[in-house]
C-alpha positions in Angstrom: -13.3 -0.5 -14.5 -10.4 1.7 -13.6 -12.6 4.9 -13.9 -14.5 3.7 -10.9 -11.7 3.5 -8.7 -11.4 5.9 -5.9 -7.6 6.3 -6.0 -5.0 6.1 -8.7 -3.5 3.0 -9.1 0.5 2.7 -10.3 2.1 -0.3 -11.5 5.0 -0.8 -9.4 6.8 -4.1 -8.6 8.1 -3.6 -5.0 9.1 -6.2 -2.3 6.6 -6.1 0.4 7.0 -8.0 3.9 3.6 -8.9 5.3 3.2 -9.3 9.2 0.5 -11.6 10.2 0.3 -13.0 13.8 4.1 -13.2 14.4 4.8 -14.4 10.8 6.6 -12.3 8.0 5.4 -13.5 4.8 7.4 -11.9 1.8 5.9 -11.0 -1.8 5.9 -8.4 -4.8 3.4 -5.5 -5.3 1.7 -5.6 -8.7 0.0 -1.9 -8.2 -0.1 0.4 -5.4 -2.7 3.3 -4.6 -3.2 5.5 -1.6 -5.5 2.8 -0.4 -3.9 -0.2 -0.8 -1.8 -2.8 -2.8 -2.3 -5.7 -5.3 0.5 -8.3 -3.6 1.5 -11.5 -5.4 3.1 -14.1 -2.8 3.1 -18.1 -2.6 0.8 -18.0 0.7 -3.0 -18.6 1.0 -4.5 -16.2 3.3 -8.1 -15.2 4.0 -9.9 -12.3 3.3 -10.4 -10.6 6.6 -7.1 -11.2 7.8 -5.5 -8.3 9.6 -1.8 -7.5 8.6 1.1 -5.1 8.5 2.5 -4.4 5.1 5.8 -3.0 4.5 6.8 -1.5 1.2 10.5 -1.6 0.5 11.2 1.6 -1.6 15.0 1.4 -2.1 15.6 -2.0 -3.6 16.3 -4.0 -0.5 18.3 -1.8 1.6 15.6 -1.1 4.0 15.9 2.3 4.8 12.8 3.9 2.7 9.7 2.3 3.5 6.1 2.6 3.6 4.6 0.8 6.5 0.7 0.6 7.0 -1.9 -1.3 9.2 -4.5 -3.1 6.8 -6.5 -6.0 6.2 -6.4 -8.6 3.3 -9.9 -7.8 1.4 -9.3 -10.5 -1.5 -7.4 -13.7 -2.3 -7.3 -14.8 -5.9 -4.9 -17.3 -7.2 -1.4 -15.6 -5.8 -2.5 -12.4 -5.5 -3.7 -10.5 -2.5 -5.8 -7.2 -2.3 -4.8 -5.5 0.9 -6.5 -2.3 1.8 -4.4 0.2 4.0 -6.4 1.0 7.0 -3.7 3.3 8.8 0.1 4.5 7.7 2.1 3.6 10.7 4.5 6.7 10.8 4.9 10.3 9.1 7.4 9.1 6.7 5.0 6.4 5.4 2.6 9.2 4.5 5.3 11.1 2.6 6.7 8.2 0.9 3.6 6.9 -0.4 2.5 10.2 -1.6 5.6 10.7 -3.7 5.6 7.3 -4.9 2.1 8.1 -6.5 2.9 11.6 -7.6 6.0 10.2 -9.5 4.8 7.2 -11.0 1.1 8.1 -11.9 -0.2 8.3 -15.4 -2.3 11.4 -14.7 -0.3 13.3 -12.2 -2.7 16.1 -11.8 -5.5 13.7 -10.8 -3.1 11.9 -8.4 -2.2 15.4 -7.0 -5.8 16.2 -6.6 -6.6 12.9 -4.8 -3.7 13.6 -2.3 -4.9 17.0 -1.7 -8.8 16.2 -1.6 -8.7 13.2 0.8 -6.0 10.5 1.6 -8.6 7.8 2.3 -6.8 6.5 5.5 -7.2 6.8 9.1 -4.6 8.9 10.4 -2.1 7.5 13.0 -3.0 10.1 15.8 0.7 10.5 16.9 1.4 12.5 13.7 -0.6 15.2 11.6 0.6 15.0 7.6 
């Protein structure tokens, strides 16, 4: 199945905070790609729900983050598949690319994916 995926997925267990209509829901990532994340949490959320997604990269210190706007595209049991539609700042773009580069099983393929297309709508306030 993975050979049909558009982007490389990396297995990383990161803290994630989902922002939904004024609520914050905590979870953990199971995997991350340039296009989204698979998140485990104990909340039932509907597919089609818009959210912000903050991945904490520094073990809870909160200084290194990937911030994205996205949508829940699938909910299965305790897992949410979240599609990233837009990275919310230039640092998020840099951190996401580095996370993928350094954790990909095939770094050459991951680098090619980053170079050829990000797969995200770019925030108009910055150019990566």
